[in-house]
ZALUMPA-705632 format. One record per residue (C-alpha): residue in one letter; x, y, z. Coordinates in steps of 0.05 Angstrom, whole numbers, padded with zeros to 5 digits, always signed. Layout:
ZALUMPA-705632
aXYZ
...
end
This chain:
ZALUMPA-705632
m+02560+01479+02967
k+02555+01554+02961
k+02497+01547+02913
c+02462+01497+02959
i+02467+01546+03018
e+02439+01601+02974
k+02379+01557+02956
m+02366+01540+03028
s+02359+01614+03043
r+02305+01618+02990
r+02263+01563+03021
f+02199+01602+03026
q+02207+01649+02966
v+02145+01653+02922
p+02163+01633+02850
l+02163+01689+02799
q+02118+01653+02749
a+02052+01682+02773
g+01991+01638+02777
l+02026+01570+02778
v+02037+01563+02853
t+01981+01571+02903
l+01990+01591+02976
a+01966+01523+02997
s+02019+01487+02955
l+02072+01533+02985
f+02054+01512+03056
a+02051+01440+03033
l+02123+01445+03011
s+02148+01477+03075
s+02171+01410+03104
v+02207+01387+03041
t+02282+01393+03033
p+02292+01458+02994
a+02335+01427+02940
l+02278+01378+02926
a+02223+01431+02927
q+02166+01411+02881
t+02114+01453+02846
p+02051+01421+02820
a+02040+01432+02746
t+01978+01466+02721
p+01933+01422+02677
t+01911+01456+02613
g+01846+01455+02577
g+01877+01418+02518
f+01926+01428+02461
q+01913+01501+02449
g+01973+01535+02418
i+01986+01609+02412
w+01980+01655+02352
a+02036+01705+02341
e+02065+01751+02287
a+02125+01796+02274
d+02134+01860+02235
a+02062+01879+02220
g+02049+01910+02152
l+02117+01892+02124
g+02120+01902+02049
g+02045+01913+02045
f+02029+01846+02077
p+01999+01837+02147
n+02065+01812+02175
k+02133+01782+02160
y+02114+01717+02194
g+02053+01696+02233
g+02005+01641+02250
g+02004+01580+02295
l+02074+01588+02324
a+02063+01540+02381
t+02129+01507+02363
y+02168+01571+02345
p+02223+01589+02333
q+02259+01546+02283
q+02328+01554+02313
i+02314+01516+02378
s+02319+01441+02393
p+02298+01391+02415
l+02223+01403+02425
a+02207+01329+02428
i+02245+01267+02452
y+02227+01193+02447
s+02246+01153+02509
a+02254+01079+02496
e+02252+01064+02571
a+02184+01098+02579
d+02160+01082+02508
k+02135+01154+02504
t+02150+01214+02462
f+02153+01275+02507
f+02143+01343+02475
t+02136+01415+02494
f+02100+01474+02463
s+02074+01544+02480
y+02004+01542+02507
d+01957+01602+02508
l+01942+01616+02582
d+01896+01674+02565
t+01823+01651+02564
g+01801+01716+02532
p+01820+01751+02467
g+01891+01765+02490
r+01951+01719+02488
n+01997+01696+02544
i+02049+01642+02535
g+02053+01584+02583
h+02106+01531+02572
a+02070+01464+02571
i+02094+01392+02568
s+02058+01329+02547
y+02073+01261+02518
y+02047+01210+02468
d+02043+01140+02498
h+02064+01091+02443
a+02036+01032+02481
t+01965+01059+02487
g+01962+01110+02430
l+01938+01163+02479
v+01965+01232+02493
a+01971+01261+02563
r+01935+01325+02582
p+01987+01381+02575
q+02015+01409+02639
v+02040+01481+02645
w+02105+01488+02682
i+02121+01561+02669
d+02080+01623+02658
k+02124+01668+02615
q+02077+01728+02623
t+02088+01750+02551
s+02058+01738+02482
d+02127+01739+02449
p+02136+01670+02415
h+02212+01675+02421
d+02202+01659+02495
a+02198+01585+02477
p+02216+01519+02512
v+02259+01459+02494
l+02269+01392+02529
s+02323+01345+02554
i+02319+01277+02588
d+02376+01250+02630
d+02397+01177+02639
d+02352+01170+02700
g+02290+01193+02663
y+02284+01263+02693
l+02254+01314+02646
y+02285+01383+02639
m+02249+01443+02609
f+02292+01501+02585
s+02248+01563+02581
m+02281+01618+02541
t+02275+01694+02538
h+02277+01740+02478
g+02326+01797+02483
e+02346+01831+02548
t+02279+01832+02584
r+02242+01781+02627
r+02278+01720+02655
s+02295+01649+02634
y+02282+01585+02672
i+02308+01514+02677
s+02259+01465+02708
k+02265+01392+02726
s+02210+01340+02736
a+02201+01319+02808
n+02201+01246+02787
p+02227+01207+02727
y+02181+01210+02665
d+02130+01249+02705
i+02101+01315+02680
s+02054+01329+02738
s+02103+01366+02783
f+02172+01396+02777
r+02228+01433+02812
d+02228+01507+02796
d+02292+01529+02831
l+02347+01508+02783
l+02358+01578+02756
t+02346+01639+02799
s+02367+01711+02802
s+02384+01704+02876
s+02438+01653+02862
s+02506+01686+02850
t+02530+01624+02814
d+02470+01626+02767
m+02481+01699+02754
d+02555+01689+02742
v+02536+01644+02683
f+02470+01672+02658
g+02472+01744+02681
n+02503+01800+02641
p+02578+01811+02651
a+02602+01869+02693
s+02631+01901+02631
n+02562+01903+02599
p+02511+01898+02655
g+02449+01917+02614
q+02387+01893+02650
s+02427+01847+02696
g+02373+01831+02746
n+02352+01764+02715
p+02386+01703+02687
r+02375+01699+02612
y+02391+01659+02550
s+02357+01658+02481
y+02348+01610+02423
g+02371+01551+02465
n+02392+01482+02440
a+02394+01439+02503
w+02428+01371+02492
y+02438+01314+02541
v+02499+01280+02511
p+02497+01209+02541
n+02565+01185+02515
a+02605+01247+02531
d+02671+01232+02565
e+02663+01292+02610
d+02623+01291+02674
e+02580+01348+02647
k+02529+01312+02603
f+02485+01374+02591
l+02507+01421+02536
l+02469+01485+02525
l+02482+01523+02461
h+02448+01590+02463
t+02447+01663+02441
r+02458+01722+02486
y+02436+01793+02471
l+02490+01840+02493
a+02478+01913+02473
g+02438+01889+02414
q+02491+01839+02391
r+02468+01767+02380
d+02528+01722+02395
l+02533+01647+02407
f+02552+01618+02474
t+02559+01550+02508
t+02557+01523+02578
s+02553+01452+02606
s+02527+01420+02669
v+02532+01355+02707
d+02461+01360+02735
g+02423+01414+02698
d+02430+01458+02759
t+02503+01480+02767
w+02533+01505+02702
t+02604+01517+02679
s+02625+01587+02661
r+02595+01611+02596
k+02643+01608+02537
t+02636+01649+02473
f+02632+01605+02412
a+02622+01657+02357
q+02624+01732+02358
i+02623+01752+02285
e+02601+01819+02257
s+02529+01835+02280
g+02515+01765+02306
q+02492+01696+02284
y+02434+01648+02285
q+02446+01574+02296
a+02411+01507+02295
s+02441+01442+02321
w+02431+01367+02328
i+02465+01309+02363
k+02500+01254+02323
p+02478+01181+02329
d+02542+01167+02367
g+02512+01202+02427
e+02577+01240+02436
t+02581+01294+02382
v+02538+01356+02373
g+02540+01395+02308
t+02516+01465+02293
i+02500+01505+02231
f+02501+01581+02234
n+02496+01641+02189
i+02520+01714+02196
h+02486+01781+02206
p+02531+01826+02162
t+02557+01888+02196
g+02511+01948+02190
q+02456+01914+02149
g+02407+01896+02204
l+02383+01830+02232
d+02340+01814+02171
w+02404+01804+02132
r+02433+01735+02143
s+02489+01711+02099
d+02527+01646+02084
l+02522+01579+02119
y+02575+01546+02164
y+02583+01480+02201
l+02624+01460+02262
e+02619+01403+02312
t+02644+01386+02382
s+02657+01318+02414
d+02683+01346+02481
q+02624+01387+02506
a+02645+01451+02470
q+02716+01453+02495
t+02738+01451+02422
w+02702+01456+02355
q+02721+01422+02290
t+02702+01428+02217
a+02672+01369+02178
d+02743+01352+02155
g+02771+01352+02225
l+02805+01420+02232
t+02799+01452+02301
l+02776+01525+02294
v+02755+01540+02366
d+02795+01521+02428
n+02756+01539+02491
s+02788+01485+02534
g+02808+01500+02605
s+02808+01575+02617
n+02810+01592+02543
n+02756+01634+02511
n+02776+01642+02439
p+02712+01648+02397
l+02707+01657+02323
t+02710+01731+02310
s+02711+01731+02234
r+02677+01689+02180
p+02712+01621+02175
d+02710+01622+02100
g+02782+01635+02079
p+02845+01593+02075
g+02862+01556+02139
n+02789+01546+02159
g+02779+01478+02128
a+02709+01459+02108
a+02672+01506+02155
l+02639+01542+02098
v+02580+01502+02071
y+02547+01554+02026
d+02576+01620+02001
a+02516+01666+01991
a+02514+01711+01930
p+02512+01787+01941
g+02443+01805+01968
e+02424+01732+01979
r+02397+01713+02047
v+02406+01645+02080
y+02354+01617+02128
l+02370+01556+02171
k+02321+01498+02169
d+02349+01432+02197
i+02410+01389+02208
n+02416+01314+02213
y+02467+01258+02203
d+02474+01197+02159
a+02495+01128+02185
a+02568+01146+02177
g+02561+01209+02219
n+02565+01257+02160
p+02523+01320+02168
v+02463+01332+02123
i+02433+01403+02122
m+02370+01435+02096
f+02368+01511+02085
l+02331+01564+02045
t+02357+01622+02003
s+02318+01685+01988
p+02331+01754+01957
t+02291+01791+02010
h+02262+01788+02080
i+02196+01818+02055
p+02137+01771+02043
g+02107+01765+01973
d+02125+01743+01904
f+02189+01777+01880
g+02202+01730+01822
a+02217+01760+01753
p+02180+01716+01736
g+02181+01651+01774
p+02199+01629+01845
d+02251+01665+01886
r+02256+01624+01951
f+02294+01560+01942
v+02301+01502+01991
k+02368+01468+01985
t+02406+01410+02017
a+02480+01403+02032
n+02514+01339+02054
w+02587+01324+02071
t+02612+01270+02024
g+02676+01258+02064
t+02716+01305+02020
e+02669+01364+02003
w+02601+01395+02012
s+02551+01374+01960
v+02496+01427+01952
k+02433+01411+01913
d+02366+01444+01899
f+02307+01410+01932
t+02244+01451+01920
t+02214+01521+01923
t+02168+01554+01973
n+02138+01623+01983
n+02157+01646+02053
n+02225+01651+02086
y+02197+01620+02150
d+02167+01557+02119
y+02201+01508+02165
g+02205+01432+02161
s+02246+01374+02187
l+02298+01331+02152
y+02302+01256+02167
v+02360+01211+02148
e+02335+01140+02157
d+02371+01075+02169
d+02361+01051+02098
g+02392+01115+02070
t+02326+01149+02053
w+02323+01223+02062
r+02254+01247+02083
v+02227+01318+02092
i+02162+01337+02126
a+02148+01410+02113
p+02094+01461+02092
f+02126+01475+02024
i+02059+01470+01987
d+02017+01533+01977
g+01964+01539+02031
p+01902+01582+02040
q+01942+01643+02064
q+01986+01650+02004
y+02055+01681+02017
g+02042+01674+02092
t+02082+01630+02138
g+02070+01556+02125
g+02021+01523+02077
e+01997+01453+02064
m+02041+01400+02096
g+02076+01350+02050
m+02123+01290+02057
w+02180+01284+02006
t+02231+01228+02000
s+02298+01220+01963
a+02333+01154+01951
d+02396+01185+01921
q+02421+01235+01974
g+02379+01293+01951
t+02392+01289+01876
n+02319+01272+01861
w+02258+01282+01906
n+02188+01252+01904
l+02127+01282+01938
e+02107+01217+01971
k+02044+01245+02003
q+02009+01311+02015
l+01992+01307+02088
t+01941+01363+02090
n+01896+01390+02035
g+01834+01433+02030
s+01855+01466+02096
f+01828+01533+02120
l+01892+01551+02158
n+01965+01545+02142
s+02005+01490+02176
t+02072+01514+02205
y+02137+01488+02235
a+02138+01413+02228
r+02185+01389+02284
r+02224+01323+02287
p+02230+01288+02355
l+02299+01265+02377
n+02300+01189+02365
a+02234+01196+02326
q+02190+01134+02325
e+02146+01116+02266
d+02079+01129+02299
f+02097+01200+02324
y+02144+01224+02270
a+02132+01299+02268
f+02086+01350+02301
w+02065+01420+02283
a+02013+01474+02292
d+01965+01510+02245
g+01939+01581+02245
d+01918+01638+02200
a+01982+01667+02173
w+01952+01737+02165
e+01906+01749+02224
p+01894+01723+02295
s+01863+01654+02299
d+01857+01594+02343
v+01917+01547+02341
r+01913+01471+02339
l+01968+01419+02342
y+01977+01358+02298
f+02024+01300+02288
t+02037+01249+02234
n+02063+01179+02233
k+02116+01157+02183
n+02062+01133+02135
g+02034+01204+02131
d+01970+01193+02171
v+01955+01258+02206
f+01921+01265+02274
q+01897+01326+02312
l+01916+01331+02385
p+01853+01344+02426
y+01838+01418+02428
e+01797+01410+02491
m+01811+01361+02547
d+01781+01350+02616
s+01812+01282+02629
d+01883+01258+02640
f+01888+01222+02573
a+01853+01225+02506
a+01858+01193+02438
p+01882+01237+02380
q+01831+01241+02325
p+01847+01228+02251
f+01851+01294+02215
v+01808+01299+02152
p+01808+01371+02127
t+01754+01361+02075
p+01690+01402+02062
s+01626+01380+02095
s+01578+01331+02064
p+01551+01343+01993
s+01481+01354+02021
t+01503+01424+02043
a+01563+01438+01998
i+01578+01499+01955
t+01619+01464+01903
g+01644+01524+01865
f+01631+01592+01836
l+01653+01627+01772
v+01685+01696+01776
s+01689+01741+01715
s+01760+01751+01690
a+01740+01821+01667
d+01716+01852+01731
s+01720+01797+01785
t+01645+01798+01796
i+01608+01733+01809
v+01580+01701+01746
s+01549+01639+01776
l+01546+01596+01838
t+01541+01520+01841
v+01507+01486+01900
t+01505+01411+01910
r+01444+01386+01947
n+01439+01312+01963
g+01490+01296+01910
t+01457+01337+01855
a+01494+01399+01831
r+01454+01461+01810
t+01486+01523+01780
y+01453+01591+01790
d+01469+01651+01747
y+01483+01713+01787
d+01419+01748+01766
q+01379+01690+01795
l+01409+01698+01865
i+01375+01740+01918
g+01423+01795+01938
g+01436+01818+02009
t+01448+01889+02030
l+01496+01907+02087
t+01457+01949+02137
a+01503+01953+02197
f+01570+01927+02221
g+01619+01929+02278
g+01692+01938+02260
k+01749+01895+02283
i+01779+01920+02349
v+01849+01948+02338
g+01885+01989+02391
g+01823+01996+02433
g+01779+02021+02375
h+01744+01992+02315
i+01772+01989+02244
a+01747+01965+02177
d+01784+01949+02113
i+01759+01952+02041
i+01780+01916+01978
t+01771+01957+01915
p+01741+01932+01851
p+01792+01910+01798
g+01831+01966+01766
s+01823+02014+01825
s+01887+02041+01855
s+01858+02085+01909
a+01806+02078+01963
p+01735+02087+01937
s+01701+02153+01947
s+01644+02161+01995
a+01594+02154+01938
d+01629+02092+01911
r+01628+02061+01979
a+01553+02073+01983
n+01545+02038+01916
l+01588+01979+01939
l+01542+01971+01999
s+01481+01965+01955
d+01497+01900+01920
a+01521+01830+01937
l+01576+01825+01884
a+01646+01801+01897
d+01670+01874+01894
t+01633+01891+01958
g+01699+01874+01992
f+01691+01899+02063
v+01735+01859+02111
n+01753+01852+02185
l+01682+01860+02210
s+01667+01835+02279
s+01592+01837+02264
w+01551+01844+02201
d+01476+01855+02191
v+01443+01838+02124
t+01373+01844+02095
f+01350+01811+02031
a+01310+01843+01974
d+01264+01783+01966
g+01238+01727+02009
i+01279+01664+02017
m+01243+01598+02024
n+01267+01543+02071
r+01277+01478+02034
e+01321+01418+02042
g+01394+01438+02046
p+01424+01508+02044
d+01381+01569+02032
i+01432+01625+02042
i+01504+01627+02019
l+01558+01670+02052
l+01625+01678+02017
d+01681+01698+02064
w+01744+01729+02034
g+01807+01687+02046
s+01787+01668+02116
s+01764+01607+02154
d+01734+01635+02217
t+01674+01603+02248
v+01616+01651+02252
d+01555+01659+02297
i+01491+01670+02258
t+01426+01700+02287
i+01359+01697+02250
n+01291+01711+02282
g+01324+01713+02351
i+01355+01644+02344
t+01431+01641+02346
l+01473+01585+02317
d+01543+01586+02346
d+01608+01567+02311
v+01582+01554+02241
v+01641+01526+02202
p+01659+01537+02129
t+01634+01484+02081
s+01681+01490+02022
t+01738+01530+01992
a+01746+01558+01922
v+01810+01588+01895
f+01805+01654+01857
g+01873+01658+01822
s+01890+01712+01771
p+01822+01747+01765
t+01832+01776+01835
s+01907+01783+01838
g+01902+01858+01822
r+01853+01874+01876
v+01879+01923+01928
r+01862+01925+02002
f+01856+01991+02038
l+01859+01997+02114
s+01824+02053+02151
d+01872+02095+02190
q+01818+02111+02240
t+01799+02068+02299
s+01727+02089+02305
v+01697+02058+02243
n+01640+02016+02268
t+01579+02046+02234
l+01559+02054+02162
a+01562+02129+02167
e+01633+02127+02193
l+01652+02079+02138
l+01628+02127+02085
s+01670+02184+02113
a+01731+02145+02136
t+01800+02154+02106
f+01839+02094+02082
q+01911+02076+02069
q+01935+02022+02022
g+01946+01953+02051
p+01968+01886+02021
t+01939+01857+01958
t+01897+01796+01976
s+01882+01736+01933
g+01874+01662+01942
a+01822+01622+01979
s+01751+01644+01992
t+01710+01605+02041
a+01636+01589+02033
y+01584+01579+02087
a+01518+01543+02073
i+01461+01568+02118
d+01400+01524+02125
l+01338+01561+02151
s+01315+01496+02184
d+01370+01508+02236
f+01334+01572+02257
g+01265+01544+02269
f+01236+01552+02199
s+01190+01497+02174
e+01199+01470+02105
g+01165+01517+02055
e+01165+01575+02105
y+01198+01640+02083
l+01248+01688+02112
l+01211+01750+02089
a+01243+01805+02049
g+01276+01854+02097
g+01285+01801+02150
l+01349+01812+02189
v+01407+01762+02188
s+01465+01778+02235
f+01535+01750+02236
t+01587+01755+02291
d+01653+01723+02308
g+01715+01736+02349
q+01765+01747+02294
g+01733+01789+02240
i+01690+01767+02181
d+01714+01783+02111
p+01648+01784+02073
m+01656+01779+01998
g+01583+01768+01984
i+01518+01739+02011
f+01461+01710+01971
g+01395+01676+01982
l+01379+01619+01936
p+01316+01632+01894
t+01249+01599+01906
p+01246+01535+01864
g+01210+01550+01799
d+01208+01625+01810
f+01256+01641+01753
d+01236+01714+01745
l+01240+01728+01821
d+01171+01761+01825
g+01150+01721+01886
d+01105+01670+01853
v+01110+01609+01807
d+01067+01620+01746
g+01066+01620+01670
s+01117+01675+01664
d+01167+01631+01699
f+01154+01576+01648
l+01170+01627+01593
a+01233+01647+01631
w+01253+01574+01635
q+01244+01565+01561
r+01290+01624+01548
g+01345+01592+01589
l+01338+01631+01653
g+01336+01568+01694
g+01411+01557+01696
t+01445+01495+01670
s+01401+01442+01704
s+01340+01452+01659
d+01306+01385+01676
l+01312+01400+01750
d+01286+01470+01741
l+01226+01446+01701
a+01210+01397+01756
d+01214+01454+01807
w+01164+01495+01765
e+01116+01437+01758
n+01118+01421+01833
r+01106+01492+01854
y+01062+01521+01800
g+01012+01568+01833
a+01053+01578+01896
s+01071+01647+01922
d+01121+01679+01968
p+01083+01710+02027
s+01124+01774+02022
a+01105+01780+01949
l+01031+01772+01966
l+01036+01828+02016
a+01066+01873+01963
a+01013+01852+01912
q+00955+01873+01957
e+00967+01944+01935
t+00963+01929+01860
v+00909+01875+01850
p+00889+01873+01776
e+00816+01876+01753
p+00782+01809+01738
d+00779+01821+01663
t+00854+01834+01662
i+00866+01767+01697
l+00823+01732+01645
l+00860+01764+01586
v+00928+01746+01615
s+00906+01674+01627
l+00881+01665+01556
s+00944+01696+01528
l+00986+01650+01570
l+00950+01588+01545
l+00960+01609+01473
v+01034+01624+01484
m+01046+01558+01520
s+01013+01517+01466
s+01054+01549+01411
f+01123+01540+01444
t+01165+01478+01438
r+01214+01462+01492
l+01282+01496+01483
n+01343+01471+01519
y+01390+01525+01541
s+01456+01515+01576
r+01484+01576+01611
end
């Protein structure tokens, strides 16, 4: 009653989440009973997740973790719930409310309708006014079909929310008054205690696991497991509620050393909730996390038991007796699941239950929190499973992966199959968070595993954080986000069915419902494909480039390609200024000198290596003819950004990559240097800038095929030598090289197709497709590049010279037999 009176006094208070409630809607609610106050949700523009990172520059890499963290962090559950009554899977994620280059998290909710196969347009309930991905939401659904969103807060700043749908199974409006700072009862539970007030002005909880426990004997069906930051300590707490509004006093579950992380799940009995947790060892920082423990509760956290039934925590009644030391010694039963070796870190992944109610756990071990390959040699991050056999924990190796935050979901199915959906396959941003998504199965409780299907391949961005819905149904079995693990990017959301068919959730929506589209991450059609290029193992320069046009592959040696010269650029905006990076040629261990940088600018080799450019102007040494298919090739270092291209005043927006090639060992020793100035946005500044060493980069390089027909050129028309080609994008281009394809038949690149080209062809300068090259020469014999004709006007030979050359050519051609060279 006291809380109800307090809420009545707040009848006309403007909600704190700015931008989600209009003045008109506030007046519209003035006649509604305050306890039933409704806020209309804000429709989004589609499934647009939010990019985030942590610990920039850690260990020489751009970050410790980063990418499409729309479903972050891994400790929270559930993010998705299937409702049999509605035949819908409801799910929540962090939506980017910022329409510009910045990021601002909004907590959004949507659902997949299993009857129609459509997804609902996401609706934002809460504007968190932060870009911190730890401020993330989870869901609950009560027996009456009301949806509850639990919106968390990272640390001791900002505030947390609990919101409830205005109507059952309805995401269009919600109550926003379930947790407020003006309620003394709310603050008694979710505010800081008087003994440690901290920033006590807001209700807060972190890393929440919000369970509606339908078969609990207690009246309080909601159980909230969460972390509280108190003076930097991360401890585990619980509270329960009968209605999601009024909560019991917070009880401490674990308060061990420097804190704990936890992850939890509900048993199939609908009565028991189990949790796994690790320990931050005293004095070693939060990146240390040791050991793995399991406890469960069947009485809404009044007591906690081990897998073998021993009660270790009794918080019944007025008791508050948390764990204060590691439960790994005598008298602690089977609480300890995995005893980490000295220096070994343990990362939580997932917990589930078999048909008998025995817990099954997935976790990862690592020697370090720093990204990169620390094997000596071989892998160093191991994914393991542990299951309770009824008498002991059985721990087995599952697979390896290359980032501590590669997160997936573990399924224990009715027929006994264990299934994992996770990004444990190397992706385009090697050593970054996530990778290519795979589906593994085991028929013998984790002893042997089979990669049943690779769900994504040929991707340009890493997939991250595959999440399992509560009561997952076969046609919406897991969902996740993608994103560039190393630098800001757009974020898209995907889901898979049990068969491994992947669908992309609509990135843009202007209607209430839309059909997900099958996701096919393959290069574009062969008519415009760059199908590969060869890089020298000696110096990492480009040896040859293969282009497939209308199904026919043609390989060009490097000296046949028309090189581009960088003439101007704009640096990536960092901290309000511009910055550029540089990748040194192989063998270099320091940033190139000013003279070396000038030399690097003068060619189109792979060692040009300038990265993070927001714009890039290029001119070519020779004319480039427009013909069917691609005429210019751009190689983009380890990135998949779309680019805008401008030629002759015509701009083509959002040009997408056409293929990916993997470098491997020839480039593994290349070093990236980052300018420590924020005003590098001209060539002159680039030559005089100072650089500090950044991360080594290797892996995928993206290719773009540019067809001059798209810019108004007629077939056979030339982009003249010196003609400007400009590139821009919103993220930063990483140009590795740019080349024009030579005029067909002009093997000596002198601007015309004549007898000297026939001689060049005979000597094997026509690449590997000799028959095709001879046909080019025959079809274009006598043709000239207009830019070459302009140059030739200054040096026109005398008539007798022309006659002598022609006679000589006829003699030479008649004496040569055809030679077949393969380069």
